[in-house]
Each structure stands twice: as C-alpha cells, then as structure tokens.
N, CA, C and O of each residue as an XYZ file, in Angstrom:
804
protein
N      16.021    -16.323      8.840
C      14.910    -15.525      9.396
C      15.227    -14.041      9.208
O      16.304    -13.582      9.589
N      14.306    -13.304      8.629
C      14.503    -11.872      8.440
C      14.414    -11.164      9.793
O      13.605    -11.531     10.645
N      15.255    -10.144      9.978
C      15.276     -9.441     11.261
C      14.211     -8.350     11.348
O      13.519     -8.223     12.358
N      14.089     -7.559     10.270
C      13.100     -6.474     10.297
C      12.740     -6.038      8.884
O      13.616     -5.752      8.068
N      11.446     -5.991      8.607
C      10.970     -5.461      7.327
C       9.683     -4.702      7.606
O       8.731     -5.253      8.159
N       9.664     -3.432      7.219
C       8.547     -2.550      7.560
C       7.802     -2.066      6.323
O       8.400     -1.537      5.386
N       6.484     -2.257      6.338
C       5.617     -1.781      5.256
C       4.566     -0.858      5.857
O       3.971     -1.168      6.889
N       4.345      0.269      5.209
C       3.283      1.171      5.635
C       2.331      1.368      4.464
O       2.753      1.709      3.359
N       1.049      1.150      4.715
C       0.020      1.304      3.681
C      -0.838      2.506      4.053
O      -1.363      2.579      5.165
N      -0.983      3.451      3.120
C      -1.755      4.656      3.418
C      -2.783      4.922      2.327
O      -2.622      4.513      1.177
N      -3.828      5.608      2.716
C      -4.888      5.939      1.772
C      -5.962      6.730      2.476
O      -5.723      7.298      3.541
N      -7.139      6.772      1.893
C      -8.273      7.433      2.535
C      -9.346      6.391      2.826
O      -9.376      5.313      2.232
N     -10.215      6.744      3.748
C     -11.275      5.828      4.144
C     -12.103      5.363      2.965
O     -12.516      6.169      2.132
N     -12.348      4.058      2.891
C     -13.130      3.498      1.802
C     -12.291      2.874      0.704
O     -12.836      2.242     -0.201
N     -10.948      3.039      0.764
C     -10.084      2.482     -0.281
C      -9.602      1.060      0.032
O      -8.981      0.416     -0.814
N      -9.879      0.583      1.214
C      -9.511     -0.797      1.541
C      -8.108     -0.962      2.104
O      -7.491     -2.017      1.952
N      -7.601      0.091      2.760
C      -6.266      0.022      3.362
C      -6.194     -1.079      4.417
O      -5.247     -1.865      4.437
N      -7.194     -1.133      5.292
C      -7.163     -2.097      6.395
C      -7.279     -3.530      5.870
O      -6.603     -4.431      6.367
N      -8.131     -3.737      4.872
C      -8.256     -5.070      4.270
C      -6.926     -5.496      3.652
O      -6.502     -6.641      3.809
N      -6.279     -4.583      2.956
C      -4.988     -4.880      2.332
C      -3.960     -5.292      3.388
O      -3.207     -6.244      3.187
N      -3.932     -4.578      4.502
C      -2.966     -4.900      5.556
C      -3.308     -6.237      6.226
O      -2.414     -6.972      6.644
N      -4.599     -6.543      6.323
C      -5.001     -7.846      6.882
C      -4.508     -8.993      5.998
O      -3.979     -9.987      6.495
N      -4.685     -8.845      4.696
C      -4.231     -9.874      3.760
C      -2.720    -10.070      3.854
O      -2.228    -11.198      3.850
N      -1.996     -8.962      3.939
C      -0.539     -9.027      4.030
C      -0.098     -9.644      5.356
O       0.789    -10.497      5.386
N      -0.720     -9.209      6.447
C      -0.377     -9.741      7.766
C      -0.675    -11.222      7.886
O       0.121    -11.982      8.436
N      -1.835    -11.632      7.366
C      -2.202    -13.053      7.422
C      -1.220    -13.907      6.627
O      -0.847    -15.000      7.055
N      -0.804    -13.402      5.471
C       0.162    -14.136      4.640
C       1.508    -14.250      5.347
O       2.164    -15.290      5.286
N       1.914    -13.175      6.018
C       3.188    -13.186      6.748
C       3.158    -14.226      7.869
O       4.129    -14.954      8.075
N       2.039    -14.291      8.587
C       1.901    -15.272      9.666
C       1.927    -16.694      9.101
O       2.557    -17.585      9.671
N       1.236    -16.898      7.973
C       1.228    -18.221      7.330
C       2.637    -18.666      6.939
O       2.958    -19.853      6.984
N       3.466    -17.706      6.556
C       4.836    -18.024      6.159
C       5.796    -18.069      7.348
O       7.011    -18.155      7.175
N       5.239    -18.011      8.546
C       6.050    -18.218      9.750
C       6.792    -16.998     10.254
O       7.729    -17.124     11.042
N       6.384    -15.813      9.810
C       7.064    -14.593     10.247
C       6.450    -14.037     11.523
O       5.245    -14.146     11.747
N       7.279    -13.451     12.338
C       6.788    -12.695     13.494
C       6.216    -11.389     12.954
O       6.887    -10.688     12.196
N       4.994    -11.055     13.333
C       4.318     -9.886     12.761
C       3.770     -8.984     13.870
O       3.179     -9.445     14.846
N       3.987     -7.690     13.680
C       3.376     -6.669     14.531
C       2.750     -5.631     13.613
O       3.227     -5.411     12.500
N       1.689     -4.996     14.074
C       1.056     -4.007     13.205
C       0.190     -3.045     13.971
O      -0.122     -3.251     15.144
N      -0.197     -1.979     13.282
C      -1.082     -1.001     13.882
C      -1.836     -0.282     12.777
O      -1.405     -0.265     11.624
N      -2.946      0.302     13.132
C      -3.704      1.055     12.126
C      -4.228      2.348     12.741
O      -4.553      2.405     13.927
N      -4.300      3.376     11.912
C      -4.793      4.680     12.359
C      -5.869      5.128     11.386
O      -5.644      5.198     10.178
N      -7.039      5.429     11.927
C      -8.156      5.896     11.102
C      -8.348      7.389     11.306
O      -8.235      7.882     12.428
N      -8.638      8.114     10.227
C      -8.873      9.550     10.315
C     -10.204      9.854     10.985
O     -10.977      8.952     11.306
N     -10.455     11.139     11.190
C     -11.686     11.554     11.870
C     -12.921     11.106     11.104
O     -13.901     10.663     11.702
N     -12.876     11.219      9.796
C     -13.984     10.731      8.973
C     -13.527      9.410      8.382
O     -12.597      9.382      7.575
N     -14.162      8.325      8.769
C     -13.699      7.018      8.329
C     -13.695      6.943      6.801
O     -12.717      6.486      6.208
N     -14.778      7.387      6.163
C     -14.798      7.401      4.695
C     -14.348      8.789      4.227
O     -15.043      9.782      4.440
N     -13.180      8.841      3.588
C     -12.647     10.108      3.111
C     -11.532     10.669      3.975
O     -10.781     11.536      3.528
N     -11.413     10.187      5.209
C     -10.331     10.643      6.082
C      -9.076      9.815      5.874
O      -9.125      8.742      5.275
N      -7.945     10.318      6.374
C      -6.671      9.610      6.240
C      -6.693      8.294      7.018
O      -7.185      8.221      8.144
N      -6.147      7.263      6.384
C      -6.029      5.954      7.016
C      -4.636      5.421      6.717
O      -4.181      5.480      5.575
N      -3.951      4.899      7.740
C      -2.732      4.172      7.423
C      -2.586      2.983      8.338
O      -3.092      2.974      9.460
N      -1.894      1.989      7.848
C      -1.677      0.756      8.589
C      -0.225      0.341      8.399
O       0.304      0.394      7.289
N       0.411     -0.069      9.478
C       1.791     -0.551      9.377
C       1.833     -2.047      9.641
O       1.128     -2.562     10.509
N       2.675     -2.736      8.875
C       2.904     -4.170      9.067
C       4.403     -4.357      9.195
O       5.166     -4.077      8.270
N       4.807     -4.835     10.356
C       6.229     -5.040     10.644
C       6.489     -6.535     10.774
O       5.775     -7.241     11.486
N       7.502     -7.000     10.090
C       7.801     -8.441     10.054
C       9.254     -8.682     10.427
O      10.140     -7.931     10.019
N       9.497     -9.736     11.206
C      10.870    -10.123     11.486
C      11.136    -10.431     12.943
O      10.323    -10.118     13.812
N      12.273    -11.041     13.206
C      12.632    -11.501     14.552
C      12.943    -10.357     15.510
O      12.791    -10.510     16.722
N      13.384     -9.193     14.973
C      13.755     -8.065     15.833
C      12.663     -7.008     15.942
O      12.925     -5.882     16.366
N      11.448     -7.364     15.564
C      10.327     -6.411     15.581
C       9.516     -6.589     16.863
O       9.085     -7.694     17.194
N       9.318     -5.480     17.576
C       8.552     -5.555     18.821
C       7.377     -4.570     18.832
O       6.238     -4.982     19.055
N       7.631     -3.289     18.597
C       6.554     -2.304     18.609
C       5.736     -2.350     17.327
O       6.198     -2.875     16.314
N       4.524     -1.803     17.364
C       3.638     -1.851     16.186
C       3.973     -0.839     15.097
O       3.626     -1.052     13.936
N       4.647      0.270     15.453
C       4.944      1.316     14.468
C       6.418      1.299     14.083
O       7.278      1.186     14.957
N       6.727      1.409     12.789
C       8.132      1.477     12.391
C       8.756      2.780     12.878
O       8.068      3.799     12.936
N      10.046      2.773     13.231
C      10.714      4.027     13.593
C      10.735      4.973     12.395
O      10.697      4.527     11.248
N      10.796      6.263     12.658
C      10.874      7.247     11.575
C      12.122      6.979     10.734
O      13.202      6.714     11.262
N      11.947      7.056      9.412
C      13.061      6.822      8.500
C      13.426      5.360      8.319
O      14.456      5.047      7.722
N      12.588      4.458      8.831
C      12.939      3.033      8.794
C      11.933      2.183      8.023
O      11.916      0.959      8.155
N      11.092      2.839      7.216
C      10.110      2.077      6.450
C      10.748      1.577      5.150
O      11.324      2.362      4.395
N      10.645      0.283      4.895
C      11.223     -0.270      3.672
C      10.374      0.079      2.452
O      10.900      0.440      1.400
N       9.050     -0.034      2.609
C       8.137      0.275      1.500
C       6.919      1.026      2.036
O       6.315      0.626      3.032
N       6.572      2.117      1.360
C       5.296      2.787      1.623
C       4.408      2.581      0.402
O       4.809      2.867     -0.727
N       3.205      2.085      0.640
C       2.205      1.917     -0.415
C       1.149      2.992     -0.198
O       0.490      3.018      0.842
N       0.987      3.877     -1.175
C       0.015      4.964     -1.044
C      -1.102      4.775     -2.063
O      -0.881      4.893     -3.268
N      -2.296      4.483     -1.573
C      -3.444      4.315     -2.461
C      -3.953      5.650     -2.973
O      -4.781      5.695     -3.883
N      -3.461      6.742     -2.392
C      -3.810      8.102     -2.814
C      -2.536      8.933     -2.661
O      -1.909      8.889     -1.603
N      -2.132      9.695     -3.694
C      -0.802     10.312     -3.683
C      -0.501     11.230     -2.504
O       0.607     11.197     -1.970
N      -1.473     12.056     -2.085
C      -1.178     12.983     -0.989
C      -0.944     12.249      0.326
O      -0.300     12.776      1.233
N      -1.474     11.027      0.426
C      -1.291     10.256      1.657
C       0.154      9.766      1.815
O       0.597      9.487      2.929
N       0.886      9.663      0.700
C       2.312      9.343      0.798
C       3.044     10.494      1.491
O       3.922     10.268      2.324
N       2.675     11.735      1.139
C       3.295     12.910      1.758
C       3.013     12.968      3.252
O       3.857     13.400      4.036
N       1.821     12.530      3.637
C       1.453     12.550      5.064
C       2.414     11.699      5.893
O       2.602     11.942      7.085
N       3.020     10.700      5.251
C       3.873      9.762      5.985
C       5.334      9.816      5.533
O       6.076      8.844      5.672
N       5.731     10.965      4.990
C       7.066     11.111      4.406
C       8.186     10.933      5.444
O       9.309     10.572      5.090
N       7.881     11.184      6.713
C       8.916     11.074      7.754
C       9.356      9.626      7.996
O      10.391      9.388      8.619
N       8.579      8.669      7.508
C       8.952      7.256      7.662
C       9.947      6.812      6.581
O      10.495      5.712      6.648
N      10.177      7.691      5.571
C      11.021      7.310      4.440
C      12.499      7.577      4.677
O      12.883      8.469      5.434
N      13.323      6.766      3.997
C      14.752      7.049      3.865
C      15.067      6.957      2.373
O      14.205      6.575      1.581
N      16.282      7.299      1.989
C      16.659      7.250      0.571
C      16.540      5.839     -0.008
O      16.325      5.679     -1.210
N      16.678      4.817      0.842
C      16.598      3.436      0.349
C      15.169      2.893      0.333
O      14.934      1.777     -0.131
N      14.218      3.678      0.838
C      12.823      3.240      0.856
C      12.244      3.228     -0.550
O      12.684      3.971     -1.427
N      11.245      2.368     -0.749
C      10.492      2.329     -2.003
C       9.102      2.911     -1.749
O       8.461      2.583     -0.751
N       8.642      3.772     -2.653
C       7.276      4.303     -2.579
C       6.502      3.762     -3.777
O       6.922      3.931     -4.922
N       5.376      3.114     -3.510
C       4.487      2.659     -4.584
C       3.258      3.563     -4.535
O       2.519      3.571     -3.551
N       3.053      4.318     -5.602
C       2.079      5.398     -5.590
C       0.972      5.172     -6.605
O       1.230      5.030     -7.801
N      -0.266      5.140     -6.116
C      -1.414      5.174     -7.024
C      -1.614      6.629     -7.436
O      -1.864      7.480     -6.583
N      -1.509      6.924     -8.722
C      -1.578      8.316     -9.184
C      -3.001      8.867     -9.248
O      -3.191     10.061     -9.482
N      -4.004      8.009     -9.044
C      -5.402      8.478     -9.074
C      -5.698      9.288     -7.812
O      -5.531      8.805     -6.692
N      -6.134     10.511     -8.013
C      -6.327     11.451     -6.911
C      -7.739     11.359     -6.342
O      -8.717     11.247     -7.081
N      -7.824     11.409     -5.007
C      -9.104     11.538     -4.315
C      -9.059     12.887     -3.602
O      -8.287     13.062     -2.659
N      -9.871     13.830     -4.040
C      -9.852     15.169     -3.447
C     -10.476     15.122     -2.049
O     -11.633     14.725     -1.908
N      -9.727     15.520     -1.015
C     -10.271     15.493      0.354
C     -11.445     16.459      0.507
O     -11.538     17.460     -0.203
N     -12.324     16.147      1.432
C     -13.503     16.996      1.623
C     -13.113     18.394      2.105
O     -13.852     19.353      1.881
N     -11.953     18.517      2.769
C     -11.506     19.839      3.237
C     -11.178     20.756      2.050
O     -11.349     21.972      2.136
N     -10.708     20.169      0.948
C     -10.433     20.950     -0.266
C     -11.754     21.370     -0.904
O     -11.913     22.514     -1.330
N     -12.697     20.432     -0.965
C     -14.020     20.729     -1.540
C     -14.702     21.862     -0.790
O     -15.446     22.649     -1.374
N     -14.441     21.936      0.516
C     -15.050     22.991      1.339
C     -14.243     24.289      1.304
O     -14.647     25.286      1.902
N     -13.103     24.280      0.606
C     -12.267     25.465      0.514
C     -11.380     25.697      1.722
O     -10.813     26.779      1.876
N     -11.251     24.680      2.595
C     -10.465     24.834      3.821
C      -8.982     24.509      3.620
O      -8.152     24.833      4.470
N      -8.658     23.883      2.518
C      -7.255     23.574      2.238
C      -7.061     23.455      0.731
O      -8.028     23.396     -0.028
N      -5.789     23.421      0.306
C      -5.477     23.292     -1.114
C      -4.820     21.945     -1.371
O      -4.099     21.416     -0.525
N      -5.082     21.400     -2.555
C      -4.501     20.108     -2.912
C      -3.304     20.363     -3.828
O      -3.457     21.018     -4.859
N      -2.110     19.859     -3.476
C      -0.928     20.110     -4.314
C      -1.006     19.352     -5.635
O      -1.727     18.361     -5.751
N      -0.261     19.824     -6.624
C      -0.226     19.117     -7.904
C       0.540     17.810     -7.740
O       1.368     17.675     -6.839
N       0.259     16.848     -8.619
C       0.959     15.566     -8.574
C       2.460     15.786     -8.751
O       3.273     15.127     -8.103
N       2.821     16.719     -9.636
C       4.243     17.003     -9.886
C       4.928     17.503     -8.622
O       6.052     17.102     -8.320
N       4.251     18.377     -7.883
C       4.827     18.921     -6.643
C       4.992     17.821     -5.596
O       5.992     17.779     -4.879
N       4.005     16.938     -5.516
C       4.090     15.834     -4.553
C       5.235     14.890     -4.904
O       5.978     14.451     -4.027
N       5.372     14.580     -6.197
C       6.446     13.687     -6.637
C       7.817     14.295     -6.382
O       8.768     13.592     -6.040
N       7.907     15.608     -6.554
C       9.178     16.288     -6.305
C       9.586     16.161     -4.836
O      10.742     15.869     -4.531
N       8.630     16.382     -3.928
C       8.916     16.265     -2.493
C       9.276     14.831     -2.116
O      10.220     14.593     -1.363
N       8.515     13.887     -2.648
C       8.780     12.479     -2.340
C      10.144     12.057     -2.884
O      10.855     11.269     -2.259
N      10.503     12.591     -4.060
C      11.785     12.259     -4.673
C      12.976     12.706     -3.856
O      14.059     12.131     -3.965
N      12.786     13.730     -3.036
C      13.866     14.200     -2.155
C      14.030     13.273     -0.948
O      15.098     13.218     -0.339
N      12.965     12.550     -0.611
C      13.015     11.655      0.551
C      13.347     10.219      0.187
O      13.922      9.493      0.999
N      12.991      9.795     -1.034
C      13.205      8.408     -1.461
C      13.757      8.380     -2.883
O      13.374      9.193     -3.724
N      14.645      7.453     -3.138
C      15.274      7.380     -4.462
C      14.497      6.485     -5.432
O      14.821      6.425     -6.619
N      13.479      5.795     -4.929
C      12.746      4.881     -5.810
C      11.236      5.069     -5.639
O      10.661      4.650     -4.635
N      10.609      5.695     -6.618
C       9.154      5.893     -6.593
C       8.549      5.173     -7.792
O       8.900      5.449     -8.939
N       7.647      4.258     -7.518
C       6.969      3.489     -8.565
C       5.555      4.050     -8.705
O       4.762      4.002     -7.765
N       5.252      4.578     -9.877
C       3.944      5.204    -10.115
C       3.082      4.295    -10.988
O       3.549      3.758    -11.992
N       1.821      4.131    -10.593
C       0.883      3.408    -11.442
C      -0.531      3.911    -11.194
O      -0.856      4.362    -10.095
N      -1.365      3.831    -12.217
C      -2.775      4.194    -12.063
C      -3.519      2.926    -11.657
O      -4.107      2.233    -12.488
N      -3.476      2.644    -10.359
C      -4.070      1.402     -9.841
C      -5.582      1.381    -10.029
O      -6.177      0.318    -10.207
N      -6.200      2.553     -9.991
C      -7.657      2.607    -10.164
C      -8.044      2.170    -11.576
O      -9.027      1.452    -11.763
N      -7.263      2.609    -12.571
C      -7.526      2.192    -13.948
C      -7.283      0.693    -14.112
O      -8.051      0.011    -14.791
N      -6.225      0.179    -13.496
C      -5.935     -1.257    -13.575
C      -7.045     -2.069    -12.908
O      -7.374     -3.167    -13.358
N      -7.620     -1.527    -11.837
C      -8.740     -2.210    -11.162
C      -9.950     -2.286    -12.095
O     -10.655     -3.294    -12.127
N     -10.183     -1.211    -12.853
C     -11.282     -1.232    -13.834
C     -11.019     -2.301    -14.892
O     -11.930     -3.020    -15.301
N      -9.754     -2.398    -15.332
C      -9.394     -3.424    -16.310
C      -9.621     -4.823    -15.751
O      -9.998     -5.740    -16.481
N      -9.389     -4.977    -14.460
C      -9.603     -6.280    -13.825
C     -11.090     -6.614    -13.739
O     -11.478     -7.781    -13.684
N     -11.921     -5.556    -13.729
C     -13.364     -5.790    -13.716
C     -14.111     -5.181    -12.559
O     -15.335     -5.295    -12.485
N     -13.371     -4.504    -11.610
C     -14.070     -3.915    -10.478
C     -13.169     -2.871     -9.819
O     -12.078     -3.197     -9.349
N     -13.626     -1.612     -9.785
C     -12.858     -0.526     -9.194
C     -12.515     -0.797     -7.730
O     -11.516     -0.293     -7.216
N     -13.347     -1.594     -7.064
C     -13.113     -1.896     -5.646
C     -11.854     -2.736     -5.419
O     -11.417     -2.910     -4.281
N     -11.278     -3.252     -6.498
C     -10.058     -4.055     -6.342
C      -8.780     -3.214     -6.434
O      -7.685     -3.760     -6.572
N      -8.920     -1.888     -6.356
C      -7.736     -1.016     -6.411
C      -6.704     -1.413     -5.358
O      -5.502     -1.426     -5.624
N      -7.193     -1.739     -4.150
C      -6.251     -2.133     -3.085
C      -5.540     -3.449     -3.420
O      -4.390     -3.647     -3.028
N      -6.212     -4.339     -4.135
C      -5.585     -5.617     -4.511
C      -4.559     -5.392     -5.628
O      -3.537     -6.075     -5.682
N      -4.837     -4.431     -6.521
C      -3.838     -4.032     -7.527
C      -2.571     -3.560     -6.816
O      -1.462     -3.935     -7.196
N      -2.744     -2.730     -5.778
C      -1.598     -2.201     -5.035
C      -0.885     -3.302     -4.248
O       0.330     -3.255     -4.058
N      -1.644     -4.278     -3.801
C      -1.024     -5.425     -3.119
C      -0.147     -6.197     -4.104
O       0.961     -6.614     -3.765
N      -0.649     -6.382     -5.317
C       0.139     -7.038     -6.358
C       1.401     -6.255     -6.680
O       2.469     -6.839     -6.864
N       1.276     -4.916     -6.748
C       2.441     -4.064     -7.017
C       3.472     -4.187     -5.904
O       4.676     -4.203     -6.157
N       2.989     -4.273     -4.675
C       3.884     -4.455     -3.528
C       4.727     -5.723     -3.693
O       5.932     -5.711     -3.440
N       4.094     -6.805     -4.113
C       4.825     -8.060     -4.331
C       5.700     -7.974     -5.580
O       6.692     -8.692     -5.701
N       5.323     -7.084     -6.515
C       6.108     -6.908     -7.722
C       7.483     -6.305     -7.488
O       8.338     -6.347     -8.373
N       7.708     -5.738     -6.293
C       9.033     -5.201     -5.958
C      10.046     -6.323     -5.714
O      11.255     -6.090     -5.732
N       9.545     -7.536     -5.487
C      10.392     -8.697     -5.156
C      11.200     -8.498     -3.879
O      12.261     -9.099     -3.710
N      10.700     -7.658     -2.987
C      11.411     -7.398     -1.732
C      10.777     -8.067     -0.525
O      11.429     -8.231      0.507
N       9.523     -8.451     -0.641
C       8.820     -8.980      0.531
C       9.304    -10.378      0.913
O       9.584    -11.198      0.038
N       9.403    -10.652      2.210
C       9.792    -11.981      2.678
C       8.602    -12.943      2.756
O       8.538    -13.792      3.645
N       7.664    -12.799      1.818
C       6.435    -13.614      1.792
C       6.269    -14.169      0.388
O       6.522    -13.472     -0.594
N       5.847    -15.416      0.294
C       5.634    -16.035     -1.022
C       4.345    -15.502     -1.655
O       3.361    -15.245     -0.960
N       4.364    -15.340     -2.973
C       3.164    -14.913     -3.697
C       2.042    -15.932     -3.517
O       0.877    -15.561     -3.374
N       2.396    -17.219     -3.525
C       1.390    -18.276     -3.361
C       0.647    -18.103     -2.025
O      -0.554    -18.357     -1.929
N       1.388    -17.667     -1.008
C       0.790    -17.522      0.326
C      -0.201    -16.373      0.371
O      -1.280    -16.513      0.947
N       0.149    -15.226     -0.231
C      -0.792    -14.101     -0.203
C      -2.019    -14.415     -1.056
O      -3.118    -13.952     -0.749
N      -1.844    -15.193     -2.121
C      -3.009    -15.585     -2.923
C      -3.917    -16.537     -2.133
O      -5.136    -16.525     -2.303
N      -3.319    -17.350     -1.281
C      -4.130    -18.198     -0.381
C      -4.933    -17.318      0.575
O      -6.092    -17.610      0.868
N      -4.309    -16.233      1.065
C      -5.012    -15.307      1.963
C      -6.192    -14.647      1.249
O      -7.248    -14.434      1.845
N      -6.003    -14.328     -0.025
C      -7.101    -13.750     -0.828
C      -8.232    -14.769     -0.961
O      -9.406    -14.425     -0.818
N      -7.872    -16.019     -1.236
C      -8.885    -17.083     -1.354
C      -9.646    -17.284     -0.053
O     -10.853    -17.523     -0.056
N      -8.922    -17.184      1.066
C      -9.553    -17.370      2.384
C     -10.509    -16.231      2.717
O     -11.488    -16.425      3.438
N     -10.222    -15.039      2.187
C     -10.944    -13.831      2.610
C     -12.194    -13.542      1.775
O     -13.162    -12.977      2.283
N     -12.175    -13.932      0.480
C     -13.255    -13.545     -0.424
C     -14.135    -14.728     -0.823
O     -13.682    -15.873     -0.822
N     -15.404    -14.444     -1.166
C     -16.264    -15.500     -1.723
C     -15.688    -16.000     -3.048
O     -15.028    -15.250     -3.768
N     -15.942    -17.263     -3.361
C     -15.368    -17.895     -4.559
C     -15.669    -17.123     -5.837
O     -14.833    -17.079     -6.740
N     -16.862    -16.509     -5.930
C     -17.264    -15.859     -7.185
C     -16.445    -14.610     -7.501
O     -16.372    -14.205     -8.662
N     -15.824    -13.987     -6.487
C     -15.054    -12.761     -6.761
C     -13.536    -13.002     -6.718
O     -12.760    -12.068     -6.925
N     -13.114    -14.223     -6.455
C     -11.679    -14.519     -6.415
C     -11.008    -14.282     -7.768
O      -9.925    -13.698     -7.796
N     -11.603    -14.711     -8.905
C     -10.935    -14.472    -10.193
C     -10.631    -12.998    -10.467
O      -9.543    -12.680    -10.949
N     -11.574    -12.088    -10.169
C     -11.343    -10.661    -10.434
C     -10.243    -10.125     -9.510
O      -9.464     -9.256     -9.903
N     -10.185    -10.646     -8.286
C      -9.145    -10.208     -7.362
C      -7.773    -10.733     -7.778
O      -6.775    -10.024     -7.656
N      -7.721    -11.952     -8.261
C      -6.458    -12.499     -8.773
C      -5.983    -11.709     -9.999
O      -4.792    -11.442    -10.158
N      -6.938    -11.340    -10.860
C      -6.573    -10.565    -12.047
C      -6.027     -9.200    -11.633
O      -5.037     -8.726    -12.190
N      -6.680     -8.572    -10.652
C      -6.225     -7.271    -10.149
C      -4.815     -7.392     -9.561
O      -3.956     -6.549     -9.817
N      -4.589     -8.433     -8.783
C      -3.270     -8.672     -8.182
C      -2.211     -8.815     -9.278
O      -1.148     -8.198     -9.212
N      -2.515     -9.630    -10.276
C      -1.544     -9.891    -11.354
C      -1.247     -8.636    -12.171
O      -0.106     -8.419    -12.579
N      -2.275     -7.800    -12.415
C      -2.065     -6.554    -13.150
C      -1.157     -5.600    -12.370
O      -0.290     -4.944    -12.949
N      -1.363     -5.529    -11.059
C      -0.508     -4.691    -10.214
C       0.918     -5.203    -10.182
O       1.871     -4.428    -10.259
N       1.057     -6.514    -10.068
C       2.388     -7.144    -10.057
C       3.136     -6.827    -11.348
O       4.297     -6.418    -11.322
N       2.452     -7.023    -12.484
C       3.076     -6.779    -13.793
C       3.434     -5.307    -13.986
O       4.490     -4.996    -14.537
N       2.567     -4.398    -13.538
C       2.820     -2.960    -13.677
C       4.067     -2.551    -12.890
O       4.867     -1.740    -13.357
N       4.221     -3.115    -11.702
C       5.397     -2.812    -10.888
C       6.662     -3.362    -11.542
O       7.688     -2.685    -11.604
N       6.572     -4.593    -12.026
C       7.726     -5.205    -12.693
C       8.160     -4.369    -13.903
O       9.353     -4.168    -14.132
N       7.180     -3.885    -14.672
C       7.482     -3.052    -15.842
C       8.148     -1.743    -15.420
O       9.084     -1.272    -16.066
N       7.648     -1.161    -14.320
C       8.177      0.106    -13.845
C       9.629     -0.023    -13.362
O      10.393      0.942    -13.395
N       9.988     -1.209    -12.922
C      11.339     -1.434    -12.381
C      12.363     -1.772    -13.470
O      13.562     -1.818    -13.193
N      11.907     -2.006    -14.696
C      12.835     -2.392    -15.777
C      13.752     -1.230    -16.159
O      14.593     -1.373    -17.047
C-alpha cells in the first residue's frame, strides 16, 4: 500500500481541470487507494485560475498537499504551473502544456504575461524534471481540442509513477463519456502517454 502520493492539476477555467481530477480520483478509488482531494476555482470560472489536488495513500488525511510535497504538477497552461511553484521540490515532476492562454487581466493591460522561456527558467530552479508538450496540438490530432485535458491525463500516466493502472483510468473514461466520444478520448490519452514517454527517453 502506498503511503502518500500527491498530484496537483492546474489550469484556467474551461480547460477541464476538474473533470481530469474526477477521472483520476475515480480510478484511484477503483484501484483501492485511499483518496483525498480539493479544488479551487478562480474568480472568473471561465478564464480564471483553477487547480485541483488529488492525494492518494494510507498516510493521507488533509485535502491539500503540504508545500514542497507535490510529486507531480500537471499544468494545462504554463503560467498556472508558476502559480503553484511552492508545492514543488527538486524531486517533483512538472508536466507542462506549452500552449498559452492569455489571461483577461493581460488583455485589459492590468498585468504582463511572462515569456515561456522565463517561466521554464523559474520552474527549472524549483524542479529538476520538466516535461513539455503541446497538448492542445495533440488534442487536435486526436480529433477534438476539448480533449486537451485527456492528453494531459495520458501524459501523467506516461511518467510511470502513478499507483493506478492504466486499464483502470480508461475504465473511468468509459464510465464518464458517451460511447460515441470514447474513441477520440482514448486516442487523446494515448497521444499524451506516448509524448511523455518520448520526452523521458
């Protein structure tokens, strides 16, 4: 029995962060893991910051991982990884979707958006392993941009670190979606998984 494994999923409203965490949490429960979790929605649900934590293991009690104790951060939008940098340690893995979503505060001139290079530099000081992929492009290849979160879910499993079977999370996908869209979601998952595996070579 695993004692503690912490995953944090971050993004902006409308990217499917909460759905992704539901699929992961349901799969963890199916595999017999003790699961705790929490979610935080930004002021603007669509376009605002969203993050969800999923904690698994026998020694997990609270819903939020301690600072510096996150095993994997999945960022569906690069700047959202920076928002949660305090949860990282050098041994943490960051899975980063490089496709940028410009926040409405930048569009209004109220803030500036850092360059991808600057964000990667900061993240590199906090974590020794950053996996970059254009999940939005892979979702288009799968057949639907809305599957970006499923691409990232596949990439998460591509790290080979999760205490959950791939078969189990695919069952969760089957349980959650209508039959007609399951093939595109499976393709998105597999593309994300393969991209992560390639990045780790």
